C-alpha positions, 0 to 999 in steps of 0.5 A: 360432090367430088371424092375426098382427097383424104382417100389418096393416103390409102393409095400409097402402095398402089402409087408406089407400085405403078411408079416403079413400073413407070420408072422401069418403062422409062429406063427401057425407053421406047425400044423393045427387045431383050430376052424372052420372058418365060410364062407363066411368071413367078407368083407374087403374093401379099396380105392386104389389111381391111380397107377403110370402110369410108373408102369402100362406101365412097367407091360404091357410091362413085360407081353408081352402087348402093353400099347397103347391098354390100353389107359386110362384103367388098364389091369384086370390081374393087380388086384394082385397089389391092391388085394393081400393086402386085399386077404391076410387079409382074410386068417390070421385067417384060421387054416391051415399051410399057409407056404405050400399054393399053387396057384391053379388057378384063374377066372377073370370076366371082366364086364367093363374097370377099369379107370387108373386115378380114385381111385379104390374101392376094396373088398375081402372076404374068400368065401369058404373052401373045406377040404377033409383031404388031402388038403384044397382049400381056395376060395377068391373073390376080386372085383374091380371097381369105385364108379360109377361102383363097380364090373368091375372086379371080380376075384376068387382065389383058394389057395391050402394047402396040409395037408397030411392026409387021405381023410375024409368025413368031410367038413368045412362050406359046402364043397361038395363031390369029391373036389367041393365046394357046388354048385347049379344046374348050377355049380356056388357056392352059395357064388359065388366062386367055380370051376369045379374040374378035374375028373381025377388025370392026369395033363393036357397036351397041346392038340396035335391039339392046335394052337400056338399063342405066344412063350415066352422066360422067363429069370431067373429073370422074377420072380423078375421083376414080384415081383417088379411090383406086390409086390409078393416077395415070395422067391420061385420066385427069390431066387434059394436056397430057391426054391430048399429048397422048393422042386423045381429045381429052381425059379418058375414063379408066376402063375399070371405072367403066366396068364397075359402072356397068356391073352396078347397072346390072345389079340395079337393072337385071339382078334386082339389087343383088350383087351376089347374082353375078358369077362372071363377067368378061369385057373388052374396052373397045374405044376410049371414053372421053370425059365429060360424057353421057352414055348408056348401059345396055343389055341384050340377052347375056351381053352388056354394052356401054355406048352412046345409043343402040346402033352406036359405037360401044366403049365396052362390050362383053358378056355376063353370067349368073349363078342364080335366076335374077 
């Protein structure tokens, strides 16, 4: 059974924000250029009223979770629903062809629960830009909390814009060599939003010894249903003709939908049904997941993968940590 269309009414702020970003990208055209953007960028803040309870329940069910495991709390992986409007605003002035932007990955740090019945305090800023002439990595940070606990969930988003140029030594606002953001000795960005870059160009595969903790059957309309619940109506996720025109075999699943399903698989298969066990998860979206699809969620130690089979290609690869013994 598909997700109700009535949830689209709750997504108007997200749709409006993404529309403004798309309009800005169209005005820029496909050519890059313009003055450098100073980072970290300005902080954009907003108070978000409590989400409709039915939307939250339907979202949790849609990504394979148990609503009863989140009594009085919001799943941290739902942050795109309230975070996208602000995150989109942080990119309006960047001098890149945003119509090409790809979701490269995400890191979520969970410092505490988000209450479902209180207004949320949300902030976002453009943390850093790493431009090597071939692609630009735009790191954004979205922080969610309450008036009493302002930093309960911290999400770092990594948007990749292919540029098509030759690799250059010039960086914008503190980029470092080898595709990494400027970091201190322990690998954390000085602005708080960098990530380790893979040393090899070979895309990750599911380890041959990984253990399957969930098997996912993803229908053709999984992208449209996720859009109804989060507001991300990018047509590559639900309009087949547009997806094919963009170079895909068909519509592709949102990266954040893949992430949410992986987290819920961890909740069931590793954390014994306790979402509170997760403290942080850091993933890369390594291949487009074309719908419909049948894939597995796999773990090996503290690593998690979404892929076709052990030894096969991975669509998501990352690591997770807990604050307690699962």
